[in-house]
Chimera marker file (.cmm) of the C-alpha trace (Angstrom):
<marker_set name="trace">
<marker id="1" x="8.999" y="-17.489" z="-22.508" r="1" g="1" b="0" radius="0.5"/>
<marker id="2" x="7.995" y="-14.844" z="-24.997" r="1" g="1" b="0" radius="0.5"/>
<marker id="3" x="6.649" y="-12.452" z="-22.417" r="1" g="1" b="0" radius="0.5"/>
<marker id="4" x="6.896" y="-8.718" z="-22.756" r="1" g="1" b="0" radius="0.5"/>
<marker id="5" x="5.951" y="-5.714" z="-20.687" r="1" g="1" b="0" radius="0.5"/>
<marker id="6" x="5.328" y="-2.054" z="-21.092" r="1" g="1" b="0" radius="0.5"/>
<marker id="7" x="5.306" y="0.803" z="-18.605" r="1" g="1" b="0" radius="0.5"/>
<marker id="8" x="2.134" y="2.846" z="-18.708" r="1" g="1" b="0" radius="0.5"/>
<marker id="9" x="2.014" y="6.017" z="-16.660" r="1" g="1" b="0" radius="0.5"/>
<marker id="10" x="-1.436" y="6.252" z="-15.137" r="1" g="1" b="0" radius="0.5"/>
<marker id="11" x="-3.277" y="9.552" z="-15.365" r="1" g="1" b="0" radius="0.5"/>
<marker id="12" x="-6.810" y="9.925" z="-14.024" r="1" g="1" b="0" radius="0.5"/>
<marker id="13" x="-8.026" y="11.773" z="-17.113" r="1" g="1" b="0" radius="0.5"/>
<marker id="14" x="-6.955" y="8.844" z="-19.349" r="1" g="1" b="0" radius="0.5"/>
<marker id="15" x="-8.304" y="6.013" z="-17.189" r="1" g="1" b="0" radius="0.5"/>
<marker id="16" x="-10.873" y="4.803" z="-19.738" r="1" g="1" b="0" radius="0.5"/>
<marker id="17" x="-8.325" y="4.753" z="-22.583" r="1" g="1" b="0" radius="0.5"/>
<marker id="18" x="-5.780" y="2.952" z="-20.399" r="1" g="1" b="0" radius="0.5"/>
<marker id="19" x="-8.392" y="0.370" z="-19.427" r="1" g="1" b="0" radius="0.5"/>
<marker id="20" x="-9.327" y="-0.263" z="-23.076" r="1" g="1" b="0" radius="0.5"/>
<marker id="21" x="-5.719" y="-0.608" z="-24.219" r="1" g="1" b="0" radius="0.5"/>
<marker id="22" x="-4.546" y="-2.787" z="-21.334" r="1" g="1" b="0" radius="0.5"/>
<marker id="23" x="-7.605" y="-5.061" z="-21.290" r="1" g="1" b="0" radius="0.5"/>
<marker id="24" x="-7.269" y="-5.767" z="-25.020" r="1" g="1" b="0" radius="0.5"/>
<marker id="25" x="-3.487" y="-6.042" z="-25.239" r="1" g="1" b="0" radius="0.5"/>
<marker id="26" x="-2.303" y="-7.734" z="-22.021" r="1" g="1" b="0" radius="0.5"/>
<marker id="27" x="-2.969" y="-10.767" z="-19.843" r="1" g="1" b="0" radius="0.5"/>
<marker id="28" x="-2.022" y="-9.093" z="-16.565" r="1" g="1" b="0" radius="0.5"/>
<marker id="29" x="-0.777" y="-5.986" z="-14.859" r="1" g="1" b="0" radius="0.5"/>
<marker id="30" x="1.515" y="-4.919" z="-12.058" r="1" g="1" b="0" radius="0.5"/>
<marker id="31" x="-0.051" y="-1.859" z="-10.500" r="1" g="1" b="0" radius="0.5"/>
<marker id="32" x="2.245" y="0.328" z="-8.439" r="1" g="1" b="0" radius="0.5"/>
<marker id="33" x="1.556" y="3.732" z="-6.995" r="1" g="1" b="0" radius="0.5"/>
<marker id="34" x="2.915" y="5.611" z="-4.064" r="1" g="1" b="0" radius="0.5"/>
<marker id="35" x="0.030" y="7.156" z="-2.103" r="1" g="1" b="0" radius="0.5"/>
<marker id="36" x="-0.321" y="10.820" z="-2.873" r="1" g="1" b="0" radius="0.5"/>
<marker id="37" x="1.212" y="10.492" z="-6.341" r="1" g="1" b="0" radius="0.5"/>
<marker id="38" x="-2.036" y="11.158" z="-8.164" r="1" g="1" b="0" radius="0.5"/>
<marker id="39" x="-3.067" y="14.793" z="-7.912" r="1" g="1" b="0" radius="0.5"/>
<marker id="40" x="-6.785" y="14.275" z="-7.297" r="1" g="1" b="0" radius="0.5"/>
<marker id="41" x="-7.140" y="10.920" z="-5.595" r="1" g="1" b="0" radius="0.5"/>
<marker id="42" x="-6.363" y="7.251" z="-5.965" r="1" g="1" b="0" radius="0.5"/>
<marker id="43" x="-9.966" y="6.097" z="-6.389" r="1" g="1" b="0" radius="0.5"/>
<marker id="44" x="-9.907" y="6.210" z="-10.196" r="1" g="1" b="0" radius="0.5"/>
<marker id="45" x="-6.602" y="4.279" z="-10.284" r="1" g="1" b="0" radius="0.5"/>
<marker id="46" x="-7.895" y="1.533" z="-7.995" r="1" g="1" b="0" radius="0.5"/>
<marker id="47" x="-11.264" y="1.385" z="-9.784" r="1" g="1" b="0" radius="0.5"/>
<marker id="48" x="-9.439" y="0.915" z="-13.107" r="1" g="1" b="0" radius="0.5"/>
<marker id="49" x="-7.352" y="-1.932" z="-11.673" r="1" g="1" b="0" radius="0.5"/>
<marker id="50" x="-10.511" y="-3.566" z="-10.287" r="1" g="1" b="0" radius="0.5"/>
<marker id="51" x="-12.097" y="-3.372" z="-13.751" r="1" g="1" b="0" radius="0.5"/>
<marker id="52" x="-9.002" y="-4.976" z="-15.284" r="1" g="1" b="0" radius="0.5"/>
<marker id="53" x="-9.151" y="-7.818" z="-12.750" r="1" g="1" b="0" radius="0.5"/>
<marker id="54" x="-12.869" y="-8.272" z="-13.378" r="1" g="1" b="0" radius="0.5"/>
<marker id="55" x="-12.108" y="-8.465" z="-17.118" r="1" g="1" b="0" radius="0.5"/>
<marker id="56" x="-9.905" y="-11.494" z="-16.422" r="1" g="1" b="0" radius="0.5"/>
<marker id="57" x="-6.438" y="-9.942" z="-16.244" r="1" g="1" b="0" radius="0.5"/>
<marker id="58" x="-4.094" y="-11.265" z="-13.563" r="1" g="1" b="0" radius="0.5"/>
<marker id="59" x="-3.545" y="-8.423" z="-11.147" r="1" g="1" b="0" radius="0.5"/>
<marker id="60" x="-0.332" y="-8.147" z="-9.184" r="1" g="1" b="0" radius="0.5"/>
<marker id="61" x="-1.363" y="-6.965" z="-6.677" r="1" g="1" b="0" radius="0.5"/>
<marker id="62" x="-5.149" y="-6.614" z="-6.591" r="1" g="1" b="0" radius="0.5"/>
<marker id="63" x="-6.082" y="-3.059" z="-5.546" r="1" g="1" b="0" radius="0.5"/>
<marker id="64" x="-7.986" y="-4.230" z="-2.476" r="1" g="1" b="0" radius="0.5"/>
<marker id="65" x="-4.816" y="-5.895" z="-1.198" r="1" g="1" b="0" radius="0.5"/>
<marker id="66" x="-2.813" y="-2.746" z="-1.900" r="1" g="1" b="0" radius="0.5"/>
<marker id="67" x="-5.274" y="-0.673" z="0.104" r="1" g="1" b="0" radius="0.5"/>
<marker id="68" x="-5.495" y="-3.112" z="3.008" r="1" g="1" b="0" radius="0.5"/>
<marker id="69" x="-1.775" y="-3.691" z="3.338" r="1" g="1" b="0" radius="0.5"/>
<marker id="70" x="-0.519" y="-0.271" z="2.289" r="1" g="1" b="0" radius="0.5"/>
<marker id="71" x="-1.766" y="1.414" z="5.418" r="1" g="1" b="0" radius="0.5"/>
<marker id="72" x="0.178" y="1.734" z="8.657" r="1" g="1" b="0" radius="0.5"/>
<marker id="73" x="-2.372" y="-0.510" z="10.330" r="1" g="1" b="0" radius="0.5"/>
<marker id="74" x="-1.401" y="-3.471" z="8.099" r="1" g="1" b="0" radius="0.5"/>
<marker id="75" x="1.265" y="-4.663" z="10.534" r="1" g="1" b="0" radius="0.5"/>
<marker id="76" x="-1.150" y="-4.379" z="13.443" r="1" g="1" b="0" radius="0.5"/>
<marker id="77" x="-3.546" y="-6.663" z="11.557" r="1" g="1" b="0" radius="0.5"/>
<marker id="78" x="-0.746" y="-9.254" z="11.447" r="1" g="1" b="0" radius="0.5"/>
<marker id="79" x="0.490" y="-8.918" z="15.039" r="1" g="1" b="0" radius="0.5"/>
<marker id="80" x="-1.057" y="-12.180" z="16.225" r="1" g="1" b="0" radius="0.5"/>
<marker id="81" x="0.340" y="-14.257" z="13.334" r="1" g="1" b="0" radius="0.5"/>
<marker id="82" x="4.004" y="-14.567" z="14.260" r="1" g="1" b="0" radius="0.5"/>
<marker id="83" x="4.975" y="-12.427" z="11.261" r="1" g="1" b="0" radius="0.5"/>
<marker id="84" x="5.393" y="-9.258" z="13.318" r="1" g="1" b="0" radius="0.5"/>
<marker id="85" x="5.933" y="-8.642" z="17.035" r="1" g="1" b="0" radius="0.5"/>
<marker id="86" x="2.764" y="-8.895" z="19.085" r="1" g="1" b="0" radius="0.5"/>
<marker id="87" x="3.435" y="-5.481" z="20.613" r="1" g="1" b="0" radius="0.5"/>
<marker id="88" x="2.952" y="-3.706" z="17.282" r="1" g="1" b="0" radius="0.5"/>
<marker id="89" x="0.563" y="-0.790" z="17.529" r="1" g="1" b="0" radius="0.5"/>
<marker id="90" x="-0.975" y="1.967" z="15.471" r="1" g="1" b="0" radius="0.5"/>
<marker id="91" x="-1.526" y="5.260" z="17.265" r="1" g="1" b="0" radius="0.5"/>
<marker id="92" x="-4.397" y="7.504" z="16.268" r="1" g="1" b="0" radius="0.5"/>
<marker id="93" x="-4.390" y="9.597" z="19.436" r="1" g="1" b="0" radius="0.5"/>
<marker id="94" x="-1.500" y="11.306" z="21.228" r="1" g="1" b="0" radius="0.5"/>
<marker id="95" x="-2.591" y="9.977" z="24.634" r="1" g="1" b="0" radius="0.5"/>
<marker id="96" x="-2.460" y="6.376" z="23.417" r="1" g="1" b="0" radius="0.5"/>
<marker id="97" x="1.024" y="6.988" z="22.021" r="1" g="1" b="0" radius="0.5"/>
<marker id="98" x="2.209" y="8.593" z="25.280" r="1" g="1" b="0" radius="0.5"/>
<marker id="99" x="0.898" y="5.746" z="27.420" r="1" g="1" b="0" radius="0.5"/>
<marker id="100" x="2.008" y="2.832" z="25.219" r="1" g="1" b="0" radius="0.5"/>
<marker id="101" x="5.149" y="3.780" z="23.293" r="1" g="1" b="0" radius="0.5"/>
<marker id="102" x="7.543" y="4.210" z="26.268" r="1" g="1" b="0" radius="0.5"/>
<marker id="103" x="6.601" y="0.749" z="27.554" r="1" g="1" b="0" radius="0.5"/>
<marker id="104" x="7.277" y="-0.911" z="24.200" r="1" g="1" b="0" radius="0.5"/>
<marker id="105" x="10.535" y="1.003" z="23.810" r="1" g="1" b="0" radius="0.5"/>
<marker id="106" x="11.715" y="-0.316" z="27.176" r="1" g="1" b="0" radius="0.5"/>
<marker id="107" x="11.730" y="-3.884" z="25.787" r="1" g="1" b="0" radius="0.5"/>
<marker id="108" x="13.337" y="-3.311" z="22.370" r="1" g="1" b="0" radius="0.5"/>
<marker id="109" x="14.032" y="-0.824" z="19.613" r="1" g="1" b="0" radius="0.5"/>
<marker id="110" x="10.993" y="0.420" z="17.725" r="1" g="1" b="0" radius="0.5"/>
<marker id="111" x="10.120" y="1.760" z="14.295" r="1" g="1" b="0" radius="0.5"/>
<marker id="112" x="7.767" y="4.698" z="13.940" r="1" g="1" b="0" radius="0.5"/>
<marker id="113" x="6.074" y="5.270" z="10.611" r="1" g="1" b="0" radius="0.5"/>
<marker id="114" x="4.323" y="8.584" z="10.231" r="1" g="1" b="0" radius="0.5"/>
<marker id="115" x="3.061" y="8.531" z="6.657" r="1" g="1" b="0" radius="0.5"/>
<marker id="116" x="1.331" y="6.080" z="4.385" r="1" g="1" b="0" radius="0.5"/>
<marker id="117" x="3.454" y="5.003" z="1.454" r="1" g="1" b="0" radius="0.5"/>
<marker id="118" x="6.769" y="3.439" z="0.651" r="1" g="1" b="0" radius="0.5"/>
<marker id="119" x="9.127" y="6.309" z="-0.015" r="1" g="1" b="0" radius="0.5"/>
<marker id="120" x="10.796" y="5.951" z="3.373" r="1" g="1" b="0" radius="0.5"/>
<marker id="121" x="9.717" y="9.447" z="4.307" r="1" g="1" b="0" radius="0.5"/>
<marker id="122" x="8.445" y="9.810" z="7.860" r="1" g="1" b="0" radius="0.5"/>
<marker id="123" x="10.035" y="6.592" z="9.176" r="1" g="1" b="0" radius="0.5"/>
<marker id="124" x="12.223" y="6.562" z="12.271" r="1" g="1" b="0" radius="0.5"/>
<marker id="125" x="14.157" y="3.820" z="14.054" r="1" g="1" b="0" radius="0.5"/>
<marker id="126" x="14.073" y="4.552" z="17.788" r="1" g="1" b="0" radius="0.5"/>
<marker id="127" x="16.715" y="2.990" z="20.046" r="1" g="1" b="0" radius="0.5"/>
<marker id="128" x="17.316" y="3.682" z="23.728" r="1" g="1" b="0" radius="0.5"/>
<link id1="1" id2="2" r="1" g="1" b="0" radius="0.2"/>
<link id1="2" id2="3" r="1" g="1" b="0" radius="0.2"/>
<link id1="3" id2="4" r="1" g="1" b="0" radius="0.2"/>
<link id1="4" id2="5" r="1" g="1" b="0" radius="0.2"/>
<link id1="5" id2="6" r="1" g="1" b="0" radius="0.2"/>
<link id1="6" id2="7" r="1" g="1" b="0" radius="0.2"/>
<link id1="7" id2="8" r="1" g="1" b="0" radius="0.2"/>
<link id1="8" id2="9" r="1" g="1" b="0" radius="0.2"/>
<link id1="9" id2="10" r="1" g="1" b="0" radius="0.2"/>
<link id1="10" id2="11" r="1" g="1" b="0" radius="0.2"/>
<link id1="11" id2="12" r="1" g="1" b="0" radius="0.2"/>
<link id1="12" id2="13" r="1" g="1" b="0" radius="0.2"/>
<link id1="13" id2="14" r="1" g="1" b="0" radius="0.2"/>
<link id1="14" id2="15" r="1" g="1" b="0" radius="0.2"/>
<link id1="15" id2="16" r="1" g="1" b="0" radius="0.2"/>
<link id1="16" id2="17" r="1" g="1" b="0" radius="0.2"/>
<link id1="17" id2="18" r="1" g="1" b="0" radius="0.2"/>
<link id1="18" id2="19" r="1" g="1" b="0" radius="0.2"/>
<link id1="19" id2="20" r="1" g="1" b="0" radius="0.2"/>
<link id1="20" id2="21" r="1" g="1" b="0" radius="0.2"/>
<link id1="21" id2="22" r="1" g="1" b="0" radius="0.2"/>
<link id1="22" id2="23" r="1" g="1" b="0" radius="0.2"/>
<link id1="23" id2="24" r="1" g="1" b="0" radius="0.2"/>
<link id1="24" id2="25" r="1" g="1" b="0" radius="0.2"/>
<link id1="25" id2="26" r="1" g="1" b="0" radius="0.2"/>
<link id1="26" id2="27" r="1" g="1" b="0" radius="0.2"/>
<link id1="27" id2="28" r="1" g="1" b="0" radius="0.2"/>
<link id1="28" id2="29" r="1" g="1" b="0" radius="0.2"/>
<link id1="29" id2="30" r="1" g="1" b="0" radius="0.2"/>
<link id1="30" id2="31" r="1" g="1" b="0" radius="0.2"/>
<link id1="31" id2="32" r="1" g="1" b="0" radius="0.2"/>
<link id1="32" id2="33" r="1" g="1" b="0" radius="0.2"/>
<link id1="33" id2="34" r="1" g="1" b="0" radius="0.2"/>
<link id1="34" id2="35" r="1" g="1" b="0" radius="0.2"/>
<link id1="35" id2="36" r="1" g="1" b="0" radius="0.2"/>
<link id1="36" id2="37" r="1" g="1" b="0" radius="0.2"/>
<link id1="37" id2="38" r="1" g="1" b="0" radius="0.2"/>
<link id1="38" id2="39" r="1" g="1" b="0" radius="0.2"/>
<link id1="39" id2="40" r="1" g="1" b="0" radius="0.2"/>
<link id1="40" id2="41" r="1" g="1" b="0" radius="0.2"/>
<link id1="41" id2="42" r="1" g="1" b="0" radius="0.2"/>
<link id1="42" id2="43" r="1" g="1" b="0" radius="0.2"/>
<link id1="43" id2="44" r="1" g="1" b="0" radius="0.2"/>
<link id1="44" id2="45" r="1" g="1" b="0" radius="0.2"/>
<link id1="45" id2="46" r="1" g="1" b="0" radius="0.2"/>
<link id1="46" id2="47" r="1" g="1" b="0" radius="0.2"/>
<link id1="47" id2="48" r="1" g="1" b="0" radius="0.2"/>
<link id1="48" id2="49" r="1" g="1" b="0" radius="0.2"/>
<link id1="49" id2="50" r="1" g="1" b="0" radius="0.2"/>
<link id1="50" id2="51" r="1" g="1" b="0" radius="0.2"/>
<link id1="51" id2="52" r="1" g="1" b="0" radius="0.2"/>
<link id1="52" id2="53" r="1" g="1" b="0" radius="0.2"/>
<link id1="53" id2="54" r="1" g="1" b="0" radius="0.2"/>
<link id1="54" id2="55" r="1" g="1" b="0" radius="0.2"/>
<link id1="55" id2="56" r="1" g="1" b="0" radius="0.2"/>
<link id1="56" id2="57" r="1" g="1" b="0" radius="0.2"/>
<link id1="57" id2="58" r="1" g="1" b="0" radius="0.2"/>
<link id1="58" id2="59" r="1" g="1" b="0" radius="0.2"/>
<link id1="59" id2="60" r="1" g="1" b="0" radius="0.2"/>
<link id1="60" id2="61" r="1" g="1" b="0" radius="0.2"/>
<link id1="61" id2="62" r="1" g="1" b="0" radius="0.2"/>
<link id1="62" id2="63" r="1" g="1" b="0" radius="0.2"/>
<link id1="63" id2="64" r="1" g="1" b="0" radius="0.2"/>
<link id1="64" id2="65" r="1" g="1" b="0" radius="0.2"/>
<link id1="65" id2="66" r="1" g="1" b="0" radius="0.2"/>
<link id1="66" id2="67" r="1" g="1" b="0" radius="0.2"/>
<link id1="67" id2="68" r="1" g="1" b="0" radius="0.2"/>
<link id1="68" id2="69" r="1" g="1" b="0" radius="0.2"/>
<link id1="69" id2="70" r="1" g="1" b="0" radius="0.2"/>
<link id1="70" id2="71" r="1" g="1" b="0" radius="0.2"/>
<link id1="71" id2="72" r="1" g="1" b="0" radius="0.2"/>
<link id1="72" id2="73" r="1" g="1" b="0" radius="0.2"/>
<link id1="73" id2="74" r="1" g="1" b="0" radius="0.2"/>
<link id1="74" id2="75" r="1" g="1" b="0" radius="0.2"/>
<link id1="75" id2="76" r="1" g="1" b="0" radius="0.2"/>
<link id1="76" id2="77" r="1" g="1" b="0" radius="0.2"/>
<link id1="77" id2="78" r="1" g="1" b="0" radius="0.2"/>
<link id1="78" id2="79" r="1" g="1" b="0" radius="0.2"/>
<link id1="79" id2="80" r="1" g="1" b="0" radius="0.2"/>
<link id1="80" id2="81" r="1" g="1" b="0" radius="0.2"/>
<link id1="81" id2="82" r="1" g="1" b="0" radius="0.2"/>
<link id1="82" id2="83" r="1" g="1" b="0" radius="0.2"/>
<link id1="83" id2="84" r="1" g="1" b="0" radius="0.2"/>
<link id1="84" id2="85" r="1" g="1" b="0" radius="0.2"/>
<link id1="85" id2="86" r="1" g="1" b="0" radius="0.2"/>
<link id1="86" id2="87" r="1" g="1" b="0" radius="0.2"/>
<link id1="87" id2="88" r="1" g="1" b="0" radius="0.2"/>
<link id1="88" id2="89" r="1" g="1" b="0" radius="0.2"/>
<link id1="89" id2="90" r="1" g="1" b="0" radius="0.2"/>
<link id1="90" id2="91" r="1" g="1" b="0" radius="0.2"/>
<link id1="91" id2="92" r="1" g="1" b="0" radius="0.2"/>
<link id1="92" id2="93" r="1" g="1" b="0" radius="0.2"/>
<link id1="93" id2="94" r="1" g="1" b="0" radius="0.2"/>
<link id1="94" id2="95" r="1" g="1" b="0" radius="0.2"/>
<link id1="95" id2="96" r="1" g="1" b="0" radius="0.2"/>
<link id1="96" id2="97" r="1" g="1" b="0" radius="0.2"/>
<link id1="97" id2="98" r="1" g="1" b="0" radius="0.2"/>
<link id1="98" id2="99" r="1" g="1" b="0" radius="0.2"/>
<link id1="99" id2="100" r="1" g="1" b="0" radius="0.2"/>
<link id1="100" id2="101" r="1" g="1" b="0" radius="0.2"/>
<link id1="101" id2="102" r="1" g="1" b="0" radius="0.2"/>
<link id1="102" id2="103" r="1" g="1" b="0" radius="0.2"/>
<link id1="103" id2="104" r="1" g="1" b="0" radius="0.2"/>
<link id1="104" id2="105" r="1" g="1" b="0" radius="0.2"/>
<link id1="105" id2="106" r="1" g="1" b="0" radius="0.2"/>
<link id1="106" id2="107" r="1" g="1" b="0" radius="0.2"/>
<link id1="107" id2="108" r="1" g="1" b="0" radius="0.2"/>
<link id1="108" id2="109" r="1" g="1" b="0" radius="0.2"/>
<link id1="109" id2="110" r="1" g="1" b="0" radius="0.2"/>
<link id1="110" id2="111" r="1" g="1" b="0" radius="0.2"/>
<link id1="111" id2="112" r="1" g="1" b="0" radius="0.2"/>
<link id1="112" id2="113" r="1" g="1" b="0" radius="0.2"/>
<link id1="113" id2="114" r="1" g="1" b="0" radius="0.2"/>
<link id1="114" id2="115" r="1" g="1" b="0" radius="0.2"/>
<link id1="115" id2="116" r="1" g="1" b="0" radius="0.2"/>
<link id1="116" id2="117" r="1" g="1" b="0" radius="0.2"/>
<link id1="117" id2="118" r="1" g="1" b="0" radius="0.2"/>
<link id1="118" id2="119" r="1" g="1" b="0" radius="0.2"/>
<link id1="119" id2="120" r="1" g="1" b="0" radius="0.2"/>
<link id1="120" id2="121" r="1" g="1" b="0" radius="0.2"/>
<link id1="121" id2="122" r="1" g="1" b="0" radius="0.2"/>
<link id1="122" id2="123" r="1" g="1" b="0" radius="0.2"/>
<link id1="123" id2="124" r="1" g="1" b="0" radius="0.2"/>
<link id1="124" id2="125" r="1" g="1" b="0" radius="0.2"/>
<link id1="125" id2="126" r="1" g="1" b="0" radius="0.2"/>
<link id1="126" id2="127" r="1" g="1" b="0" radius="0.2"/>
<link id1="127" id2="128" r="1" g="1" b="0" radius="0.2"/>
</marker_set>
């Protein structure tokens, strides 16, 4: 189809230059970052992707979607849709975990995810 791609390593200090190059040279982008990969914060990365989308580039995936569905709470947001079990929870307090988790574990195996991100770090399968 005549398509091509290029890998561009994002660095906060070069965000403006990256925006200029990508917006002039490409029709779309695939933005991928593992949370915590940027030394300062992710705000500049996501703001740059938003600017690219606003400039008409096709964003895969739009940064707002990455933020909303990259968090542990994403599955909880979907627990009434049939896509995930209805007894999917996010625990922000130890007491909630202590009162809820044993009950859910009594019905089936569970997955605990401690950290945000997709490296697989901090994820446990719990089976009785």
